[in-house]
C-alpha positions as CSV (number, residue, x, y, z in Angstrom):
1,M,160.0,-130.7,9.5
2,L,159.0,-133.8,11.3
3,L,162.1,-133.8,13.5
4,A,161.4,-130.1,14.5
5,C,157.8,-131.0,15.3
6,G,158.9,-133.8,17.6
7,A,161.4,-131.5,19.3
8,S,158.7,-128.9,19.9
9,I,156.4,-131.5,21.4
10,V,159.2,-132.7,23.8
11,F,160.3,-129.2,24.7
12,G,156.7,-128.0,25.3
13,S,155.7,-131.1,27.3
14,V,158.6,-130.8,29.7
15,L,158.0,-127.1,30.2
16,L,154.3,-127.8,30.9
17,A,155.1,-130.7,33.3
18,F,157.5,-128.7,35.4
19,L,155.9,-125.2,35.1
20,P,154.8,-125.3,38.8
21,T,158.5,-125.2,39.9
22,L,158.6,-121.6,38.9
23,H,156.6,-120.9,42.1
24,N,159.3,-122.5,44.3
25,G,161.5,-120.5,46.6
26,F,164.9,-121.4,47.8
27,V,165.0,-124.1,50.5
28,L,167.0,-124.5,53.6
29,W,168.7,-127.6,52.2
30,D,172.0,-126.5,50.6
31,D,170.3,-123.5,48.9
32,D,171.1,-121.6,52.1
33,L,174.8,-122.6,52.0
34,N,175.2,-122.2,48.2
35,L,173.0,-119.2,47.4
36,L,171.4,-117.4,50.3
37,E,174.5,-117.1,52.5
38,N,177.1,-117.1,49.7
39,P,178.0,-113.7,48.1
40,A,181.0,-115.2,46.3
41,Y,179.0,-116.4,43.3
42,R,177.0,-113.2,42.9
43,G,178.5,-111.7,39.7
44,L,180.8,-112.3,36.8
45,S,183.9,-110.2,37.7
46,L,187.4,-111.7,37.6
47,A,187.2,-112.2,41.4
48,H,183.9,-114.1,41.0
49,L,185.2,-116.2,38.2
50,R,188.4,-117.0,40.1
51,W,186.3,-118.2,43.0
52,M,184.0,-120.3,40.7
53,F,186.9,-122.1,39.2
54,T,188.8,-122.8,42.4
55,T,186.1,-123.5,45.0
56,T,184.7,-126.9,46.2
57,L,182.0,-125.4,48.4
58,A,179.7,-128.2,49.6
59,G,181.9,-130.8,48.0
60,P,181.8,-131.0,44.2
61,Y,183.9,-129.1,41.7
62,Q,181.3,-127.4,39.4
63,P,182.7,-124.2,37.9
64,L,180.3,-124.2,35.0
65,S,177.3,-124.6,37.2
66,W,178.5,-121.7,39.4
67,L,178.9,-119.7,36.2
68,T,175.3,-120.1,35.3
69,L,174.2,-119.3,38.8
70,G,176.3,-116.1,38.7
71,L,174.6,-115.2,35.4
72,D,171.3,-115.8,37.1
73,Y,172.2,-113.4,39.8
74,V,173.3,-110.7,37.3
75,V,169.9,-111.1,35.5
76,W,167.5,-112.0,38.3
77,G,169.2,-110.9,41.5
78,M,167.9,-113.2,44.3
79,N,164.5,-113.8,42.7
80,P,164.2,-117.7,42.9
81,K,161.7,-117.7,40.0
82,G,164.6,-116.7,37.7
83,Y,166.8,-119.5,38.9
84,H,164.1,-122.1,38.5
85,S,163.3,-120.7,35.0
86,T,166.9,-121.3,33.9
87,S,166.9,-124.8,35.4
88,L,163.6,-125.6,33.6
89,V,164.8,-124.4,30.2
90,L,168.1,-126.3,30.6
91,H,166.2,-129.5,31.5
92,A,163.8,-129.1,28.5
93,A,166.8,-128.5,26.2
94,G,168.5,-131.6,27.5
95,T,165.4,-133.6,26.9
96,V,165.3,-132.3,23.3
97,A,169.0,-133.3,22.9
98,L,168.0,-136.8,24.1
99,Y,165.2,-136.9,21.5
100,V,167.7,-136.0,18.7
101,L,170.1,-138.8,20.0
102,L,167.2,-141.3,20.0
103,V,166.2,-140.3,16.5
104,A,169.8,-140.8,15.3
105,M,170.1,-144.2,16.8
106,L,166.6,-145.4,15.7
107,E,167.2,-144.3,12.1
108,R,170.5,-146.2,12.1
109,E,168.6,-149.4,13.1
110,R,165.6,-148.9,10.9
111,E,165.2,-151.4,8.1
112,R,161.6,-150.4,7.3
113,G,158.9,-148.2,8.7
114,S,158.1,-144.5,8.5
115,D,159.9,-141.4,9.6
116,L,156.8,-140.7,11.7
117,G,157.3,-144.0,13.6
118,V,160.9,-143.1,14.4
119,A,160.0,-139.6,15.5
120,A,157.1,-140.9,17.7
121,A,159.3,-143.5,19.3
122,A,161.9,-140.9,20.0
123,V,159.4,-138.6,21.5
124,V,158.1,-141.3,23.9
125,G,161.6,-142.3,24.9
126,A,162.7,-138.8,25.5
127,L,159.6,-137.9,27.5
128,F,159.8,-141.1,29.6
129,W,163.1,-139.7,30.8
130,G,162.3,-136.0,30.8
131,I,159.1,-136.1,32.9
132,H,160.0,-139.1,35.0
133,P,159.5,-138.4,38.8
134,L,163.2,-138.9,39.3
135,R,163.8,-135.6,37.4
136,V,161.8,-133.6,39.9
137,E,164.6,-133.0,42.4
138,S,167.0,-131.9,39.8
139,V,164.6,-129.4,38.2
140,A,162.8,-128.1,41.3
141,W,165.8,-127.6,43.6
142,A,168.0,-124.6,42.7
143,T,171.2,-126.2,44.1
144,E,170.8,-129.0,41.6
145,R,171.6,-126.8,38.7
146,R,174.6,-129.0,38.2
147,D,172.3,-131.9,37.2
148,V,170.3,-130.1,34.6
149,L,173.5,-128.6,33.2
150,S,175.7,-131.6,33.1
151,G,173.0,-133.9,31.6
152,P,172.5,-132.0,28.3
153,F,176.3,-131.9,27.7
154,F,176.5,-135.6,28.5
155,V,173.8,-136.4,25.9
156,L,175.5,-134.1,23.4
157,T,178.8,-136.0,24.0
158,V,177.2,-139.2,23.1
159,L,175.4,-137.7,20.1
160,A,178.6,-136.3,18.7
161,Y,180.3,-139.7,19.2
162,V,177.5,-141.4,17.3
163,R,177.9,-138.9,14.5
164,M,181.6,-139.5,14.5
165,A,181.1,-143.3,14.3
166,E,178.7,-142.9,11.4
167,A,181.0,-140.6,9.6
168,R,183.9,-143.1,9.9
169,R,181.6,-145.9,8.7
170,L,180.7,-143.8,5.6
171,G,184.3,-142.7,4.9
172,R,183.5,-139.0,5.7
173,P,185.4,-136.5,7.8
174,W,185.0,-137.5,11.4
175,R,187.5,-135.7,13.5
176,R,185.4,-132.6,14.1
177,W,182.7,-134.8,15.6
178,F,185.4,-136.4,17.8
179,V,186.6,-133.0,19.0
180,A,183.0,-131.9,19.6
181,S,182.3,-135.0,21.7
182,L,185.4,-134.3,23.9
183,V,184.5,-130.6,24.3
184,C,181.0,-131.5,25.4
185,Y,182.3,-134.1,27.8
186,L,184.6,-131.6,29.3
187,L,181.7,-129.2,29.8
188,S,179.6,-131.9,31.3
189,L,182.3,-132.7,33.9
190,L,182.8,-129.0,34.7
191,A,179.1,-128.8,35.5
192,K,179.1,-132.0,37.6
193,A,181.4,-135.0,37.4
194,S,178.6,-137.5,37.4
195,G,179.5,-138.7,33.9
196,M,182.8,-140.3,34.7
197,M,181.4,-143.7,33.5
198,L,181.1,-142.4,29.9
199,P,184.0,-144.4,28.5
200,I,182.3,-147.6,29.5
201,V,179.0,-146.3,27.9
202,L,180.8,-145.6,24.7
203,L,182.4,-149.1,24.6
204,V,178.9,-150.6,25.1
205,L,177.6,-148.4,22.2
206,D,180.5,-149.6,20.1
207,A,179.3,-153.2,20.5
208,Y,175.6,-152.3,20.0
209,P,174.0,-150.5,18.2
210,L,177.1,-149.1,16.4
211,R,178.6,-152.6,15.8
212,R,182.0,-151.1,15.4
213,F,183.9,-154.1,16.6
214,G,182.9,-156.1,13.5
215,R,184.4,-153.5,11.2
216,E,187.2,-151.9,13.1
217,S,190.1,-153.0,15.4
218,R,189.0,-153.4,19.0
219,G,192.3,-152.1,20.1
220,R,191.8,-148.9,18.1
221,A,188.3,-148.5,19.6
222,V,189.8,-148.9,23.1
223,L,192.6,-146.4,22.5
224,E,190.1,-144.0,21.1
225,K,188.6,-143.8,24.6
226,L,191.8,-142.7,26.3
227,P,191.0,-138.9,26.0
228,Y,187.7,-139.6,27.7
229,V,189.4,-141.7,30.4
230,A,191.9,-138.9,30.9
231,L,189.1,-136.3,31.4
232,A,187.2,-138.6,33.7
233,G,190.4,-139.3,35.7
234,A,191.0,-135.6,36.1
235,A,187.5,-135.0,37.3
236,A,187.9,-137.8,39.8
237,L,190.9,-136.1,41.5
């Protein structure tokens, strides 16, 4: 109940903070190239999907982002309010995912204190990221759908990894968490390949706060990152 209450506060606060973005239009800064003058993304037919998964229009390879923009077109047409609504909901959901990750990590470190303290600290941490001014560009600019889509999957990648490490520590089944982490990482890279540094992040987490190096072989921990490295390498090509 407490976890759900914190998640609701985070989700609602992010929606409220960025609600004015729903009044934004498209801008003549990549929105014209990607959306206004680009009929190729407008639909979900096989031809549209083929284009989404092969194009590098404007530089990055981002088929999953194109897929959500194509869905926006099917639902909203060329109404910018619909596109911004989708981006806002994605960002709010990503901030909630960060909140859940922070709760998981804080609970792991807690020796004393209340559940309320953990939830409150996680809410503050998640909102510090979620409503920071640096998030404005990603949420308010339709072209940056890739940021608000790749971010939540990146956070879910780390969350599943933390769950996997905890399951291994307790001697419970862990492979499903490992697979879930890899799938989320792939989805994050397909939205935008900004998460290529993830294997390094996971190694840092192994050292602290997971403290895996004291219980498990460092060599095994490094080898465990090879699938992530392979995905990051493929995204870099």
